[in-house]
C-alpha positions as CSV (number, residue, x, y, z in Angstrom):
1,M,47.8,36.8,-39.8
2,N,47.5,40.0,-41.8
3,T,46.7,38.0,-45.0
4,I,44.0,36.0,-43.2
5,S,42.3,39.3,-42.0
6,K,42.3,40.6,-45.5
7,I,40.7,37.4,-46.8
8,I,38.1,36.7,-44.1
9,I,35.7,39.6,-44.8
10,P,35.4,39.0,-48.6
11,L,34.9,35.3,-47.9
12,F,32.2,36.1,-45.4
13,V,30.4,38.4,-48.0
14,F,30.7,35.7,-50.7
15,G,29.4,33.1,-48.2
16,I,26.3,35.3,-47.5
17,I,25.7,35.8,-51.3
18,F,26.1,32.1,-51.9
19,Y,23.7,31.2,-49.1
20,G,21.1,33.8,-50.4
21,V,21.4,32.4,-54.0
22,K,21.1,28.9,-52.7
23,K,17.9,29.8,-50.8
24,K,16.6,31.6,-54.0
25,V,16.6,35.1,-52.4
26,N,17.1,38.1,-54.6
27,V,20.3,39.2,-52.8
28,Y,20.7,42.5,-54.5
29,D,17.2,43.7,-53.7
30,T,17.4,42.5,-50.2
31,F,20.7,44.3,-49.8
32,L,19.2,47.6,-51.1
33,E,16.2,47.2,-48.8
34,G,18.5,46.7,-45.8
35,A,20.6,49.7,-46.8
36,R,17.5,51.8,-47.1
37,D,16.3,50.7,-43.7
38,G,19.7,51.4,-42.2
39,L,19.6,55.0,-43.6
40,I,16.2,55.5,-42.1
41,M,17.5,54.2,-38.8
42,V,20.4,56.7,-38.9
43,F,18.0,59.5,-39.7
44,H,16.0,58.6,-36.6
45,I,19.0,58.1,-34.3
46,A,21.1,61.1,-35.4
47,P,19.2,63.9,-33.6
48,T,19.4,62.0,-30.3
49,I,23.1,61.3,-30.6
50,I,23.9,64.8,-31.7
51,A,21.9,66.2,-28.7
52,M,23.7,63.8,-26.3
53,V,27.1,64.8,-27.6
54,F,26.2,68.4,-27.4
55,A,25.0,68.0,-23.7
56,V,28.2,66.0,-22.8
57,N,30.4,68.8,-24.2
58,I,28.4,71.4,-22.3
59,F,28.8,69.3,-19.1
60,L,32.5,68.9,-19.6
61,D,33.1,72.6,-20.5
62,S,31.0,73.8,-17.5
63,N,33.8,72.9,-15.0
64,F,31.1,71.2,-12.9
65,L,33.3,68.1,-12.7
66,E,36.2,70.1,-11.2
67,G,33.8,71.5,-8.6
68,V,32.6,68.0,-7.7
69,L,36.2,66.8,-7.5
70,S,37.3,69.6,-5.2
71,F,34.3,68.8,-2.9
72,L,35.1,65.1,-2.8
73,K,38.8,65.4,-2.4
74,P,38.9,65.5,1.4
75,V,36.5,62.5,1.6
76,F,38.6,60.4,-0.7
77,N,41.9,61.4,1.0
78,H,40.4,60.5,4.4
79,M,39.3,57.1,3.0
80,H,42.8,56.6,1.3
81,L,41.2,56.2,-2.1
82,P,43.0,57.3,-5.2
83,M,41.5,60.6,-6.4
84,D,42.5,60.0,-10.1
85,I,39.7,57.4,-10.3
86,V,36.9,59.8,-9.5
87,P,36.6,61.5,-12.9
88,M,36.4,58.1,-14.5
89,A,33.7,57.0,-12.1
90,L,31.7,60.2,-12.7
91,L,32.1,60.2,-16.5
92,R,31.5,56.5,-17.2
93,P,27.7,56.7,-17.2
94,I,27.9,59.7,-19.6
95,S,30.7,59.0,-22.0
96,G,32.5,55.7,-22.7
97,S,35.2,57.3,-24.7
98,A,36.0,59.9,-22.0
99,S,36.2,57.2,-19.3
100,L,38.4,55.1,-21.6
101,A,40.7,58.1,-22.1
102,I,40.9,58.5,-18.3
103,M,41.6,54.8,-17.8
104,N,44.4,55.0,-20.5
105,D,45.9,58.0,-18.6
106,I,45.8,56.0,-15.4
107,F,47.5,53.1,-17.1
108,L,50.2,55.4,-18.5
109,N,50.8,57.1,-15.1
110,Y,50.5,54.2,-12.7
111,G,50.6,51.0,-14.9
112,P,47.7,48.5,-15.5
113,D,48.9,46.2,-12.7
114,S,48.9,49.0,-10.0
115,F,46.0,49.2,-7.6
116,I,44.4,52.1,-9.3
117,G,44.9,50.4,-12.7
118,R,43.1,47.4,-11.5
119,L,40.4,49.6,-10.0
120,A,40.0,51.4,-13.3
121,S,39.6,48.1,-15.1
122,T,37.1,46.8,-12.6
123,L,35.2,50.0,-12.7
124,Q,35.1,49.8,-16.5
125,G,33.6,46.3,-16.3
126,C,31.1,47.0,-13.5
127,T,29.5,50.1,-15.1
128,D,27.9,51.1,-18.3
129,T,27.4,54.2,-20.4
130,T,23.8,54.6,-19.3
131,I,23.0,57.9,-20.8
132,Y,24.5,56.9,-24.2
133,V,22.6,53.6,-24.2
134,L,19.3,55.4,-23.3
135,A,19.8,58.0,-26.0
136,L,20.8,55.5,-28.7
137,Y,18.2,52.7,-28.0
138,F,15.3,54.9,-27.0
139,G,16.0,57.3,-29.8
140,S,16.2,54.6,-32.4
141,I,12.7,53.4,-31.6
142,R,11.4,56.9,-30.8
143,I,10.6,56.4,-27.1
144,T,10.4,59.8,-25.4
145,K,9.0,58.9,-22.0
146,T,11.8,56.9,-20.4
147,R,10.0,56.6,-17.0
148,Y,12.3,54.8,-14.6
149,A,15.0,53.9,-17.1
150,L,17.4,56.7,-16.3
151,P,17.1,56.6,-12.5
152,V,17.4,52.8,-12.4
153,G,20.3,52.9,-14.9
154,L,22.2,55.5,-12.8
155,F,21.4,53.6,-9.6
156,A,22.9,50.4,-11.3
157,D,26.0,52.4,-12.2
158,L,26.3,53.6,-8.6
159,M,26.1,50.1,-7.4
160,G,28.6,49.1,-10.0
161,I,31.0,51.8,-8.8
162,I,30.6,50.7,-5.2
163,A,31.1,47.0,-6.2
164,A,34.2,47.9,-8.2
165,F,35.8,49.6,-5.2
166,I,34.8,46.7,-2.9
167,I,36.0,44.0,-5.3
168,T,39.3,45.7,-5.9
169,F,39.9,46.2,-2.2
170,I,39.1,42.6,-1.4
171,F,41.3,41.1,-4.2
172,F,44.1,43.7,-4.6
173,G,43.9,46.0,-1.6
């Protein structure tokens, strides 16, 4: 399998070059044009992504999450919901890598086949990294007025979180 993976990408590149030559396309100039356009796109996206990463780090370092968790702990204990899932649910719209790290910790501590492991997996599938997506996609085409995109995206994430809890309770609770 390792040999196949080392061969497949060069074969793919040669296939593209062969197809371009067959269609009488100047492959090298087209490649350079694509590389130039890619660098321009990176130039437009980079400030937005840097600002988003900066804002996420400020949010995580502000201890706001710990305050929310201490506020929600009695509610979750009363409803017999695992408290370890709350940070993942709150961080998922903001940072995909942070939510994956939390899910990995849940898997290590409880196992992927535990109730909370299944809940984390379902939550991962029912929600999206809304703020990252908005920053990346709107930043890449220079949209500054997002209008309803953020509230609707966060509402969809909230519905996804609720759906993840309901689905997990129905099938695994």
